[in-house]
N, C-alpha and C positions, 0 to 999 in steps of 0.2 A: 402440389396443388394442381389438378387437371383440369382440362379444358372444361369440362364437364359440372366440376367442381363451381368454378366460375363461372357458368351461367345457370347453375341453382341459384347463388348469393345473388346474381344481377336478376333473377325471377323473384327471388322473395323479398328484394327492397323495391322491386316495380309493384309488385300484389301488396304489399304494405302499406305504400304511398297511394293507390287506387282506392285501397280499403278505408284509409283515412281521407281522402277527400271524399268518399261515399258517405262517411259519417259525420261530417261537417255538412256537407249537403244537406242528409237525412233531420240533421237538428234543426238545421234554419230553415227547413221547409215546414217541422212537426212543430216546432214551439217557437212561432213568431214573436209570442209576447215577453218571454225571458231573454230571448236572442235581442230583442230592442232594449231592452232594459240592459245588458251588457254593453250594447253598443252604444247606446247614450252615457255611460260610465265611462267607455275607452274614448268617446269624445272629449265628456268635459273635465276628467281628471285621470289622463292616462298613469301618471307618476303615483296616484293613489292605488291604480292597479297593479302597477309591477309592485309597488311595497306590500300588497296584500297576497298577491301572488308569491314572493318572496317569503312572507310569512306564514303561509299555506304550504310551500314547500318541504320549511325547513320542520314545521311543526308536524305535518304529516307524510309527507314524502320519506323523511331520514328515517323515523320510528316504523316505518312500513316497511324500509330497505333492511333496516335491521332484525323486525321480525323474521321478516321471509328469510333472511339469509342463516340467523343463526337460532331462532326459538324453536323450540318443537314442534310437532304437527298440528294442534289446535291455533297455536297460536300466528302459525303460519297462515293460515286463513283470515285472521284478522287485518296480519299484513296486507294481504292480497286484497281485501275489502277497502282497506283506506287506500290502495293503491288505484282501483276499480272508482272509486268517488273523485279523485283527484283526476284520473282519465274523464271522467263525465265532464267534472268544472272544465277542463282541457277542453273539450271537444263545444261546450257550451258558448266558452270565452273564442274558441277560432271561429266559430260560426260568427259571431260577433265582427271578430276581425275582415271574416270572408264578405259580409253584406258589407262594410263599410267599405271594403276594395271594389265590390260589385257597384255599389253606389257610386264609386269615382270612377269608373269604368262608363257609368251612364253620361256622368258628367261632362266627359270627353267627348258626346256626340256620337257614339257607338248606335246602329240600327240594330243592337240585340235584344231579344226579349228579355223580361227580366231574370227566367230561369238561366238561360244561355250567361247571361256576364255573370252572374250565381256560379254556373258551374264553371266561366274561364276563371273566375277570382279565385276559387276552391283549388286547381289547380296549380293557379300561378303561387298560392300560398304555399301548398305542399310542396313545389318542386322545388322553390325557394329555401326551403331546407336542407335538400339533397345537394345545394351547391358547396364543393369540396370547399373547405378552410372555411371560408366567409359563411357560407351557409350553418354548416354545421358547430362551427364556435362562437359566431355571433347572432346569425338570426335565428337560430333553432331557440338557443337560452332565452333570447329578449322576448322569443313570441310566447314559449313555454309561461314564463313569468306573467306576462300580459295576459294570455289566455287563462289561465288559472284565475288571474285576481280578476278580471273580467265576469267570469263564472261566478266566482265567490259574490262579487257585489253585488250580480243580478240574484242571486238567491236571497242574499240579503236584503234588498230592497223587496223584494218579492213578500218576504216575511214583514217588512214594516208594514208594505200595503194592505195586510192581511188583516194584520192587528189595527189599523187604521180601520177599515170595512167592518170588523166588529166591536169597535169603539174603543179598544183597550188600547192602552197609549204609553 
């Protein structure tokens, strides 16, 4: 492995981290209601969020991985769609976690704007996943389970709210 290869890998890791932080910020700013529902679910029932994330990853992620790896052409697309849905749920849940961290940064008495604290929380959240050993094997899996579960719970609560508004129970 040459020095150029090392630099290329580091550049890819940096770009992926920056893109993930940008996606989290975009979802947090563009969809405040679903993110607020996910944040409420995270603060009231974190265990349920982790459980829902575990079930969603087992039910959706494992079959998606099998489809992408072993299935013929058109079924690979179904696996990619399943992974895309899980990615969207994870981004929604991650935005909720970042909003919670940003509110705690504000509670510490920082003189940041709301966007500033949200941006710092996003960078902190993404950077924690890159921490060797602890971040890779403890923080990243826990964040993935919580974020997918929060995103799923937020969408589930939105579906219940729509039924209540329409008069269907």
